[in-house]
C-alpha positions, 0 to 999 in steps of 0.5 A: 500500500502506497501511503503519501507523506503528510498531506497539504491542508485540506488535501487529504491523504492519498493511498494506492491499493494494489493487492487483494489484502489491501482492498480487504482492509478497507472493505467497511470504509469502501461500503460506507462511502458507497452508501453516501455517494450520490452518483448512481452510475457507480456500480462498477466502482463498488466494493463487490465488483472491484474486489471480485474482479481483483480476486478473479484476475490477480495473481502470478501471471496476471495480465493486469496491474491493479491501482485503486487510488483512494483519498482519506480525510479525518480518518474517513475514506472520501474517494475511490478511483479503481484503475488498472494497467493492461498491456495491449500490443506492447503498450501499457494502458492505464484504464478503468478497473474491469475494462471492458466489462466495467461499462462506466468509468467513474469514481466514488466520492463523498459529495459532502466532503470532496473538494475540487482540490482533492479531485485535482490531486488524484489526477496529478498523482497519475500524471506525476507517477504514470508508469504507463504509456497512456491513460484511457478513461472511457466511457465516462458519463458526462455529468458524473463525478469523474466527468467533472474531474476530466472535463478540461482534459483532451477528449478522444476524437470520435470516442464518445457516445451515449447510453440509452435509458428508460425513465421508469418513474413515468409509469404508475405500474406495469399495466401502465407500461404495457398500455403505453406506446400506441396500438402498433407497439401493443400489438407487436408485444402481444404477438411476440408473447403469443408466438413464444407461448406456443412453446409452453406457458411463459413464466418470468422469475427474478433470482438473486445470488442467495438462490443456489441456482444463481451461478448455474444460470449466470454460466448459462447466460454467458454460454448463450451469449457466446453462441450469439457472438459466434453465429453473428460473426462477432468477437469480444475481447472481454469474453476471452478472459479465463475465469469470467463466468466464475467472476460473474457468478461470484457477485453478490446482491440483496433481494430485500434491499434491491441492490447488487447483481440479479438475474431475470429469467424467462421460460417457455414451459420447462425451457429457459429461453432468455436470461439477463444479468443485471445490477441495481444501484440506488434505484438504477438498473443496469441491463448488463448481459442479455442472452437468448436461445439462438434456436428461437431467435425468430420468436424474439425471446430476448424482447419478451424477457426485456419487457417483463424485466421492465415491468418487474422493475416498475412494480418494485419502484426502480427508477431507471432501466439503463441499456448501457452504451452501444450503437444498437438501434434496438436500444434506442427503441426501448429508451426515452433518455440518453446519458452522454458518454465521453472518452479522455486520454492522457498520453505519456510516451510516443506509443501512448500518443499513437494509441490515443491519437491514431489507433483508437479514433482512426485505425480501429474504427476503420478496421471495424467498419471494414470487418462488418462489410464482410459477409456474415458467413466469413465473419463467423469463420474469421471470428474463430481464428485466434486474434483476428476478431479480437484485433479488430473488435477488442480493446 
């Protein structure tokens, strides 16, 4: 644990955590900070997510170096910024801990105590002791705590975007949601449910990590997603991580508090046809990993599951349904709001400048566009070749 010398007035004490043992020593303080933090877009900075990630991917031969920056004042933890270093083609990249699976790059902070000086000091520490070629912060919600900290920093050209979000507070209950959207939308919803129900009675269930079936369903969800990736000729650097399924299955959640990890499951008869792994943080639901039985793709099982999940969230007074970042037009069709996302870079070497100013904004997007001009049958073949799909679509 790196502990700074005597702090400047009102500047706090800065400590860098880099091991699982060090993380465990601040568990109570970290969780207490979460309860005080007003930013709802911080699930991926929670103790549960970060501790689970380090536990799953630390150790000898790990591809990651963990750097969790913390700020303390008057004996209280007032800020946590979870980061890690990953080497990409010989370039050391400092990024959000858990990338690319951590969908929002952000920091936890005690809004009542964290002054601008504290936030500036966090960034200064990285600039003074980078030990990397480039720092990449993406995707950063524009109005988040980290977004305020980085606002004066250079953005990565063309590396922004948005998250599609549905405001659930406008619906008095699930019946109000089902009747919303006009005759055509209601007719389409009924048609999808009726077609799927021909396979058997439709049942929906939300289960939590305390359920002994949770880990099994998480692995089934991930397996369905991998089939979708393969069949559509896509590759995912994140899904290539050894131990990913075990990590996701280890996440915690509390059904009584409606906080943490949960699974929404749709069945037709005895068959599981769609699963979604999501997270709840302070009334904000993250639709993290959705999957469905590929053999039933013509029956829109995923859309039926999403509809039932939204209804469950409304009836349980969850305020927002966040489909997270991505270009999918289907996400926008579910949403009525957008969260603006930005990408920032701090290069520290010529390799870092090449990565931030050429690879991310120019070369990689061009390669991705070219990849998707290839017929789907060829993409399925190429995505199975080690390194080809990940080079184009990976980090």
